[in-house]
N, C-alpha and C positions, 0 to 999 in steps of 0.2 A: 274209041280207045278204052280198053279195060282198065279199071282202077283196082289196085291190089291192097288198098288201105282205106281206113276211115279216119278223118281228122276229128280229134276230140275238142280242141280249143279253136274257136273260129277267129279270135283276134290274134294278130301277130304280136306277141309280147316280146320282151327283150330276151327271153329264154328260148325262143323258137316255137316250132309247131309240134304238138304231140299227136301222133298218129299210130293206129294199130293195124297190123297186117291182117288180111283175111284168113290166113292160116291159123291165127290165134282163135278166131271165132269157130273155125272148123274143129279145132282140137277140143274146145269147150263143149261143142255140140256132141262130138263123139264120146267124150267122157261122160256126159250127162246121160246119153242113151244107154251106155254100159251100166250105169248105176240104177236103172229102172228095172224092176223085177220081171215084168211081163213083156218087155220089148228087147229086141236085139237088132244091131245094125245089119242091114242086108249086105251080102257079100258084094264087093265091088268087082266089076268085070271090065273088059276092055271097052264096053259100050256105055256103062253107067258107073256112077260113083255113089257111095252110101250117103255122103253129105256134100251138098253143093252150096257154096256161099257166093252171093252176087252183091256187088256194091254199085249203085247208080245214084248219082247226085247226093252223095253222102248218106244214102239210105241203105240199110243192111237187110238183105233177104236171105233166108236160109231154107233150103229144101232138103229133106232127108227121107230115105227109104228105110223102112224097118220091117222086121218079121215079128209077128205077135205070137206068143206062146199059146198053144191049143188050149181052149177052155177059158181064156181071159176075155173080158169085155173089150171089144175093139174100140168103141167110142171113148171109153174111159181111159184106155191105154194111150190112144192118140192125143187126147186132151192133156193127159199127164206129161207126155213127151213135149208137147208144145209149151205148156206152162213152165216146165223145168228148164228147158233150153232158154226161154225168155228170161226167167228169173236168174239163172246162173250167169248169163251174159251181162245182164244189168248189174248183178252183184260184183262180178269180177272185173268188169271194164267201166261201168258207169254209163254205158251206151245202150239206148233203147232200140231193140230190134223192130223193124217195120213190119216184117212178115215172117212167120215160121210155118212152113207147109210140111205136113207129114203124109207120106204115101205108104200104105201097107202093100208090100209086094209078095208076101208069103207068110207061111205059118211054121212054127217050130213045134215038133212033137215032144 
């Protein structure tokens, strides 16, 4: 069964459970990629999506496809994308991402 949210507080307090939907993490990742100079989100098609968010056992895994601008260092750009996505999700939600995978699917001229 697919889980669409991450539970932030493990204990059931009197106020209830706090959970974040995976669409929030997807939006954060998309905005982060848009803010990086040498990277752009790959165009989504009917067979693939630019950002995929998976949640299993309350662990968050993000996979993203990007295009790197011609002339940019691919390793540095991918590392920057990974670090920024991790940092922004941690900063905005307080939740640590288990895995951020970046796939380069093309180049922008």
